[in-house]
C-alpha positions in Angstrom: 13.7 7.0 24.0 11.3 7.5 21.2 11.9 10.4 18.6 9.4 12.1 17.3 8.1 10.9 13.8 9.5 14.4 12.3 12.7 13.4 13.4 12.8 10.0 12.2 11.8 11.1 9.0 13.9 13.5 7.9 16.5 11.4 6.1 12.9 10.7 4.4 12.6 14.4 3.9 15.4 15.2 2.7 15.8 13.4 -0.6 12.7 15.5 -2.3 15.7 18.4 -1.7 15.5 22.1 0.1 14.2 25.4 -0.6 15.4 28.7 -0.2 13.8 28.5 3.1 16.4 26.0 4.3 18.8 26.6 6.4 22.5 26.9 4.8 24.6 24.2 5.5 28.4 23.3 3.7 26.7 21.2 1.0 26.7 22.9 -2.1 24.4 21.0 -5.4 28.0 19.0 -6.3 29.6 15.7 -5.9 32.5 17.1 -5.1 30.3 19.4 -2.3 29.4 16.3 -1.1 32.9 14.5 -1.2 33.9 16.7 0.9 31.9 17.5 3.8 30.2 14.3 4.1 30.6 12.0 6.9 29.3 8.6 7.7 27.2 8.2 10.7 29.5 6.4 13.8 27.1 3.5 13.7 26.6 3.0 10.4 30.7 1.9 10.0 29.6 -1.4 11.9 26.3 -1.5 10.4 27.4 -4.2 8.1 23.3 -5.2 6.6 20.7 -3.6 6.1 17.1 -3.9 5.0 15.8 -1.9 1.8 11.9 -1.6 0.8 10.3 -0.6 -2.7 6.8 -1.1 -1.0 4.2 1.2 -2.5 1.2 1.5 -4.9 3.0 -0.6 -7.9 2.3 -3.6 -5.3 -1.7 -3.4 -6.1 -0.7 -4.8 -9.8 2.3 -6.6 -9.2 3.2 -7.1 -12.1 6.7 -6.6 -13.7 8.3 -4.2 -11.1 7.5 -0.7 -9.4 8.1 1.0 -13.0 4.6 -0.5 -13.7 3.6 3.5 -14.1 5.1 3.7 -16.6 5.1 0.3 -18.4 1.2 0.7 -18.2 0.8 3.4 -20.8 4.1 2.4 -23.3 4.7 -0.7 -22.7 2.4 -3.3 -25.1 3.3 -6.8 -22.8 2.4 -4.3 -19.9 -0.9 -2.5 -21.9 -1.9 -6.0 -22.7 -1.8 -7.8 -19.6 -3.2 -4.6 -17.8 -6.0 -4.6 -20.5 -6.4 -8.7 -19.4 -6.9 -7.4 -15.5 -8.5 -4.3 -15.3 -9.9 -3.2 -17.8 -9.1 -0.5 -21.2 -6.7 2.1 -19.7 -9.2 5.0 -20.4 -11.7 2.9 -17.4 -9.0 2.7 -14.8 -5.6 4.2 -14.5 -2.7 4.3 -12.5 -4.9 6.2 -10.3 -7.2 3.7 -9.9 -5.2 1.7 -7.3 -5.3 3.7 -5.2 -8.2 2.4 -3.2 -7.1 -0.8 -3.9 -4.2 -0.2 -1.8 -5.6 -0.7 1.4 -1.9 -2.2 3.4 -4.6 -4.0 5.0 -2.0 -7.0 6.6 1.0 -4.4 7.1 1.9 -4.7 10.6 5.2 -2.1 11.4 5.6 -4.0 14.7 5.8 -7.2 12.9 8.1 -6.3 10.2 10.2 -4.6 13.2 11.2 -7.6 14.3 11.5 -9.5 11.1 14.6 -7.0 10.4 15.2 -7.4 14.5 15.5 -10.7 14.3 17.1 -11.1 10.8 19.8 -9.2 12.4 19.5 -6.2 10.3 21.1 -2.8 11.8 19.0 0.0 9.9 15.8 -0.7 7.2 15.5 2.0 4.4 11.9 2.5 2.9 11.0 4.0 0.0 9.2 6.8 1.1 7.7 7.7 -2.3 8.4 6.5 -5.6 9.3 7.7 -9.0 5.2 7.6 -9.5 5.1 10.5 -6.9 2.6 8.5 -4.3 4.0 9.5 -1.1 4.0 7.3 1.5 3.6 9.4 4.6 1.7 11.7 6.0 3.0 14.6 3.1 2.0 18.5 3.6 3.2 18.5 0.0 0.6 16.7 -1.9 -2.4 15.5 -1.8 -1.0 12.0 -3.4 0.2 10.3 0.6 -0.7 7.0 1.6 -2.0 9.1 5.2 -4.5 10.2 3.0 -5.7 8.5 0.3 -6.0 4.4 -0.3 -4.3 2.9 3.6 -5.2 6.1 5.0 -2.2 5.8 7.6 0.9 7.4 7.3 3.3 3.8 6.9 6.8 5.4 6.9 6.0 6.8 9.9 4.7 3.9 11.8 7.1 1.7 10.5 9.4 4.0 11.9 8.1 4.1 15.4 
């Protein structure tokens, strides 16, 4: 049975926090509450191998790590590297990577097949890193892959 994208992405969206309009559940915002109420899903008990993906806008400069946005403005070595490859920060900042993030070679079916053949029982995509660029079609921010860059719901495509 194929799940709707909203159901497939529910776990990813929960990481963003709940609002007062959301239904109440057994959890309070404390470690004690999580410890008292959280139960691992049955499938997870036997899922010994999973794939975690850190992929996003920071893949364009492909320098250092996913913390490029912080380092490009605060770390002398990263600033120097950025100047050499993209020019002055006041002329080419982090937002200027967005049009270059096209995901041209992203084939979610091939990825899923590779993960299956590798024996992965689950896949977790970092759907929005600390740079604030969402990898799904978010109604909460215009800074997302469906509206900018690749103009495609990358997390939804992988979930499908």
